[in-house]
C-alpha positions as CSV (number, residue, x, y, z in Angstrom):
1,M,-54.0,24.9,-3.3
2,K,-53.4,28.3,-1.7
3,R,-55.8,29.5,1.0
4,P,-57.6,32.8,0.4
5,P,-56.2,35.7,2.4
6,R,-57.9,36.3,5.8
7,P,-60.0,39.4,6.1
8,I,-58.8,42.2,8.3
9,T,-61.3,42.6,11.1
10,A,-61.0,44.2,14.6
11,K,-60.8,40.7,16.1
12,Y,-58.1,39.7,13.7
13,L,-56.0,42.8,14.6
14,Q,-56.6,42.2,18.4
15,N,-55.4,38.6,18.1
16,A,-52.4,39.7,16.0
17,A,-51.4,42.3,18.6
18,T,-51.8,39.8,21.4
19,F,-49.8,37.2,19.6
20,Y,-47.0,39.8,18.9
21,L,-46.9,41.1,22.5
22,E,-46.7,37.6,23.9
23,R,-43.4,37.2,22.0
24,Y,-41.7,40.6,21.9
25,P,-41.5,43.7,24.1
26,A,-42.9,46.6,22.1
27,T,-43.6,50.3,22.2
28,A,-47.0,51.8,21.3
29,E,-45.5,53.0,18.0
30,G,-43.9,49.6,17.4
31,L,-47.1,47.7,17.8
32,R,-48.9,50.2,15.6
33,R,-46.3,49.5,12.8
34,V,-46.7,45.8,13.2
35,L,-50.5,46.0,12.7
36,Q,-50.2,48.5,9.8
37,R,-47.8,46.1,8.2
38,R,-50.4,43.3,8.5
39,V,-53.0,45.6,6.8
40,R,-50.6,46.4,4.0
41,K,-49.9,42.7,3.4
42,A,-53.6,42.0,3.3
43,H,-54.1,44.9,0.9
44,I,-51.4,43.4,-1.4
45,A,-53.1,40.0,-1.2
46,Q,-56.4,41.6,-2.0
47,A,-58.0,40.5,1.2
48,E,-61.1,42.2,2.6
49,I,-60.2,45.1,4.9
50,M,-62.6,46.6,7.4
51,D,-63.6,50.2,7.2
52,N,-61.8,52.6,9.6
53,V,-58.9,50.2,10.0
54,Q,-56.6,53.0,11.3
55,Q,-59.1,53.9,14.1
56,A,-59.3,50.2,15.1
57,I,-55.5,50.0,15.2
58,D,-55.4,53.1,17.4
59,A,-58.0,51.7,19.7
60,I,-56.2,48.4,20.1
61,V,-52.9,50.1,20.8
62,A,-54.6,52.4,23.3
63,G,-56.2,49.4,25.0
64,F,-52.9,47.7,25.5
65,V,-51.3,51.0,26.8
66,D,-54.3,51.5,29.2
67,A,-54.0,47.9,30.4
68,G,-50.3,48.5,31.2
69,L,-49.1,45.8,28.7
70,I,-47.3,48.5,26.7
71,D,-45.1,51.0,28.6
72,D,-42.8,53.1,26.5
73,K,-40.9,54.5,29.5
74,S,-40.2,51.0,30.9
75,F,-39.3,49.7,27.4
76,A,-36.9,52.7,26.9
77,Q,-35.2,52.2,30.3
78,T,-34.8,48.4,29.8
79,K,-33.5,48.8,26.2
80,A,-31.1,51.6,27.2
81,R,-29.7,49.4,30.0
82,A,-29.2,46.4,27.7
83,L,-27.6,48.5,24.9
84,H,-25.2,50.2,27.5
85,R,-24.1,46.7,28.7
86,R,-23.3,45.7,25.2
87,G,-21.2,48.8,24.7
88,V,-23.4,50.9,22.5
89,S,-22.6,54.6,22.3
90,T,-25.1,57.2,23.5
91,K,-25.5,58.5,19.9
92,L,-26.3,55.0,18.6
93,M,-28.5,54.2,21.6
94,R,-30.6,57.3,21.1
95,H,-30.9,56.4,17.4
96,K,-32.0,52.8,18.1
97,L,-34.6,53.9,20.7
98,R,-36.0,56.5,18.3
99,L,-36.3,53.8,15.6
100,A,-38.2,51.7,18.2
101,G,-40.8,54.5,18.4
102,I,-39.6,56.3,21.6
103,D,-40.4,60.0,21.7
104,G,-37.8,62.6,22.7
105,D,-39.0,63.2,26.3
106,T,-39.2,59.6,27.1
107,L,-35.8,59.1,25.6
108,D,-34.3,61.8,27.7
109,Q,-35.9,60.4,30.9
110,A,-34.5,56.9,30.0
111,M,-31.0,58.3,29.6
112,A,-31.2,60.2,32.9
113,G,-32.5,57.1,34.6
114,L,-29.6,55.1,33.2
115,D,-27.1,57.7,34.6
116,E,-28.9,57.6,37.9
117,E,-28.9,53.8,38.0
118,L,-25.2,53.6,37.1
119,H,-24.3,56.5,39.5
120,T,-22.5,58.3,36.6
121,D,-22.6,61.3,34.5
122,P,-23.0,61.1,30.7
123,R,-19.3,61.2,30.0
124,Q,-18.6,58.3,32.4
125,R,-21.5,56.4,30.9
126,E,-19.9,56.8,27.5
127,W,-16.5,55.7,28.8
128,K,-18.0,52.6,30.4
129,A,-19.9,51.7,27.2
130,A,-16.7,52.1,25.1
131,A,-14.8,49.9,27.6
132,A,-17.6,47.3,27.4
133,L,-17.4,47.3,23.6
134,A,-13.7,46.9,23.7
135,R,-14.0,44.0,26.1
136,R,-16.9,42.3,24.2
137,R,-15.1,42.7,20.8
138,R,-11.5,42.1,22.2
139,L,-10.2,45.5,21.1
140,G,-7.2,47.5,22.3
141,P,-6.0,46.3,25.7
142,Y,-8.1,43.1,25.4
143,R,-6.0,42.0,22.4
144,P,-2.7,40.1,22.8
145,E,0.1,42.6,23.0
146,K,1.8,41.4,19.8
147,E,-1.4,42.1,17.8
148,R,-2.3,45.5,19.2
149,K,-0.2,47.7,17.0
150,E,-1.2,46.2,13.6
151,A,-4.9,46.1,14.6
152,R,-5.1,49.6,16.0
153,A,-6.6,51.2,12.9
154,R,-9.3,48.4,12.7
155,D,-10.1,48.8,16.4
156,L,-10.5,52.5,16.0
157,A,-12.8,52.0,13.0
158,T,-14.9,49.5,15.0
159,M,-15.3,52.1,17.8
160,A,-16.2,54.8,15.2
161,R,-18.9,52.6,13.6
162,A,-20.3,52.0,17.1
163,G,-20.7,55.8,17.4
164,F,-17.9,56.8,19.7
165,D,-15.9,59.9,19.0
166,Y,-12.3,59.7,18.0
167,D,-10.7,61.0,21.2
168,L,-12.6,58.5,23.4
169,A,-12.0,55.6,21.0
170,R,-8.3,56.5,21.0
171,K,-8.1,56.6,24.8
172,V,-9.8,53.2,25.1
173,I,-7.8,51.5,22.3
174,D,-4.5,52.9,23.4
175,A,-5.1,52.2,27.1
176,P,-1.9,50.5,28.4
177,S,-3.7,47.9,30.5
178,L,-7.1,46.6,31.5
179,A,-6.7,48.2,34.9
180,S,-6.4,51.6,33.3
181,L,-9.7,51.2,31.6
182,D,-11.4,50.6,35.0
183,E,-9.7,53.6,36.6
184,S,-11.1,56.2,34.3
């Protein structure tokens, strides 16, 4: 026998938010989306939903922000650092952070903070990210020499899907050795 759907109350939303934040880092907008998704599912299941549910969600999110449990700036910097290490292009990194609910100013600050942390400018950051992707995916100079020529087009396509422009991808994929990747 199926249980009746739980009513959406302020306490329920508070508990759901706490449960979510215990498991995942989130932005204010990300938490808002999670709670709104719970409300939509309850609406579909024809559960009782409190009046002014949007105001309750906003108050809960604001409470977590005020308590310091949600910090969009810190989230953006941490996520940007992790994406850079994985070899994600600046274009794709900005897209992913926007999807996570990071606003433009916070995003720009996170990118500037990443450059400062890496002691680089945006062009060098992009080069390092492309080299990291090549290393992680074993592209270009990380491939055995006999496979490089036949895999070149696939490697370039991989770099393009990751958001790197053609000239940069070509320089990384056609690099003669691993040492030449580190020099640039």
